DRENPA-3360 file (N, C-alpha, C; in nm, 2 decimals, always signed):
BEGIN
1 = MDKNKTVQ = -4.22/-15.23/-11.25/-4.08/-15.20/-11.19/-4.04/-15.35/-11.14 ~ -3.91/-15.37/-11.17/-3.85/-15.48/-11.12/-3.83/-15.47/-10.96 ~ -3.83/-15.58/-10.88/-3.81/-15.59/-10.74/-3.67/-15.53/-10.68 ~ -3.60/-15.55/-10.76/-3.44/-15.50/-10.75/-3.37/-15.40/-10.77 ~ -3.51/-15.31/-10.84/-3.44/-15.19/-10.90/-3.43/-15.08/-10.80 ~ -3.31/-15.01/-10.79/-3.28/-14.91/-10.73/-3.25/-14.76/-10.79 ~ -3.24/-14.68/-10.73/-3.23/-14.54/-10.77/-3.13/-14.47/-10.67 ~ -3.03/-14.40/-10.71/-2.94/-14.31/-10.67/-3.00/-14.18/-10.63;
9 = VTLIKSLI = -2.98/-14.13/-10.51/-3.06/-14.01/-10.46/-2.90/-13.89/-10.40 ~ -2.93/-13.78/-10.47/-2.81/-13.72/-10.40/-2.85/-13.55/-10.38 ~ -2.83/-13.49/-10.26/-2.88/-13.39/-10.22/-2.79/-13.29/-10.25 ~ -2.85/-13.17/-10.37/-2.73/-13.09/-10.43/-2.75/-12.97/-10.40 ~ -2.88/-12.91/-10.30/-2.88/-12.77/-10.29/-2.91/-12.79/-10.11 ~ -2.91/-12.65/-10.06/-2.95/-12.63/-9.94/-3.08/-12.64/-9.87 ~ -3.12/-12.67/-9.78/-3.26/-12.68/-9.73/-3.29/-12.56/-9.66 ~ -3.21/-12.47/-9.65/-3.23/-12.32/-9.61/-3.32/-12.25/-9.67;
17 = GTKNRHRL = -3.42/-12.22/-9.61/-3.53/-12.15/-9.71/-3.64/-12.25/-9.73 ~ -3.65/-12.39/-9.74/-3.75/-12.47/-9.78/-3.84/-12.44/-9.70 ~ -3.94/-12.52/-9.76/-4.06/-12.57/-9.66/-4.04/-12.68/-9.57 ~ -4.11/-12.64/-9.44/-4.07/-12.76/-9.33/-4.09/-12.91/-9.38 ~ -4.20/-12.89/-9.45/-4.26/-13.04/-9.50/-4.16/-13.08/-9.63 ~ -4.11/-13.01/-9.70/-3.98/-13.05/-9.82/-3.86/-13.09/-9.71 ~ -3.84/-13.02/-9.59/-3.70/-13.05/-9.51/-3.75/-13.19/-9.45 ~ -3.86/-13.23/-9.44/-3.88/-13.35/-9.37/-3.91/-13.49/-9.48;
25 = TVRGLGLK = -3.92/-13.45/-9.57/-3.89/-13.53/-9.69/-3.78/-13.56/-9.72 ~ -3.69/-13.44/-9.73/-3.56/-13.48/-9.78/-3.48/-13.59/-9.68 ~ -3.52/-13.55/-9.54/-3.50/-13.64/-9.41/-3.54/-13.77/-9.42 ~ -3.66/-13.77/-9.50/-3.73/-13.91/-9.48/-3.67/-14.01/-9.63 ~ -3.58/-13.91/-9.68/-3.51/-13.99/-9.80/-3.38/-14.06/-9.73 ~ -3.35/-14.01/-9.62/-3.23/-14.03/-9.55/-3.11/-13.95/-9.60 ~ -3.14/-13.83/-9.64/-3.04/-13.73/-9.69/-3.01/-13.61/-9.56 ~ -2.90/-13.58/-9.50/-2.89/-13.50/-9.42/-2.77/-13.39/-9.45;
33 = KINQTVLL = -2.69/-13.41/-9.57/-2.58/-13.30/-9.58/-2.57/-13.29/-9.73 ~ -2.53/-13.18/-9.78/-2.51/-13.16/-9.95/-2.45/-13.25/-9.97 ~ -2.44/-13.27/-10.10/-2.37/-13.40/-10.16/-2.38/-13.56/-10.11 ~ -2.42/-13.56/-10.00/-2.44/-13.68/-9.93/-2.55/-13.75/-10.06 ~ -2.51/-13.89/-10.09/-2.57/-14.01/-10.16/-2.62/-14.12/-10.10 ~ -2.75/-14.15/-10.16/-2.81/-14.28/-10.09/-2.85/-14.37/-10.21 ~ -2.88/-14.47/-10.16/-2.93/-14.61/-10.28/-3.07/-14.63/-10.22 ~ -3.19/-14.61/-10.29/-3.29/-14.65/-10.25/-3.37/-14.74/-10.35;
41 = SDNSTIRG = -3.47/-14.80/-10.29/-3.56/-14.92/-10.37/-3.62/-14.81/-10.47 ~ -3.67/-14.84/-10.57/-3.73/-14.75/-10.67/-3.88/-14.82/-10.68 ~ -3.94/-14.76/-10.61/-4.08/-14.78/-10.58/-4.17/-14.65/-10.57 ~ -4.32/-14.68/-10.58/-4.41/-14.53/-10.60/-4.38/-14.45/-10.50 ~ -4.38/-14.48/-10.35/-4.37/-14.42/-10.25/-4.23/-14.33/-10.25 ~ -4.10/-14.38/-10.29/-3.97/-14.33/-10.31/-4.01/-14.23/-10.44 ~ -4.06/-14.23/-10.55/-4.07/-14.18/-10.67/-4.16/-14.04/-10.60 ~ -4.28/-14.08/-10.54/-4.33/-13.96/-10.50/-4.27/-13.87/-10.37;
49 = MINKVFYL = -4.18/-13.89/-10.31/-4.10/-13.81/-10.23/-3.99/-13.74/-10.32 ~ -3.95/-13.82/-10.42/-3.85/-13.75/-10.51/-3.90/-13.61/-10.59 ~ -4.02/-13.67/-10.63/-4.11/-13.57/-10.74/-4.13/-13.45/-10.64 ~ -4.17/-13.45/-10.51/-4.20/-13.33/-10.43/-4.08/-13.24/-10.40 ~ -3.95/-13.25/-10.37/-3.88/-13.22/-10.38/-3.76/-13.23/-10.47 ~ -3.78/-13.27/-10.61/-3.70/-13.27/-10.72/-3.63/-13.18/-10.74 ~ -3.63/-13.04/-10.71/-3.54/-12.92/-10.70/-3.41/-12.91/-10.59 ~ -3.42/-13.01/-10.52/-3.32/-13.01/-10.45/-3.22/-13.13/-10.50;
57 = LKVEE = -3.29/-13.22/-10.56/-3.19/-13.35/-10.57/-3.14/-13.39/-10.70 ~ -3.04/-13.46/-10.74/-3.01/-13.52/-10.85/-3.04/-13.66/-10.83 ~ -3.11/-13.73/-10.94/-3.15/-13.87/-10.93/-3.07/-13.92/-11.06 ~ -3.02/-14.06/-11.01/-2.96/-14.14/-11.11/-3.02/-14.29/-11.10 ~ -3.07/-14.31/-11.24/-3.15/-14.45/-11.24/-3.02/-14.56/-11.21;
% end
């Protein structure tokens, strides 16, 4: 992966009814509200967090 590679992540579903660990993971990605989008560096740590809560997110390369 390139050093300057980024990934755009958007929260598309509510956190109501999800596991607490998943809520904390979404919070760790910097997302608080539905339809909020953040730009994150594309590394293995971020990819692991995205994979954990994939069902709540929309990811764009």
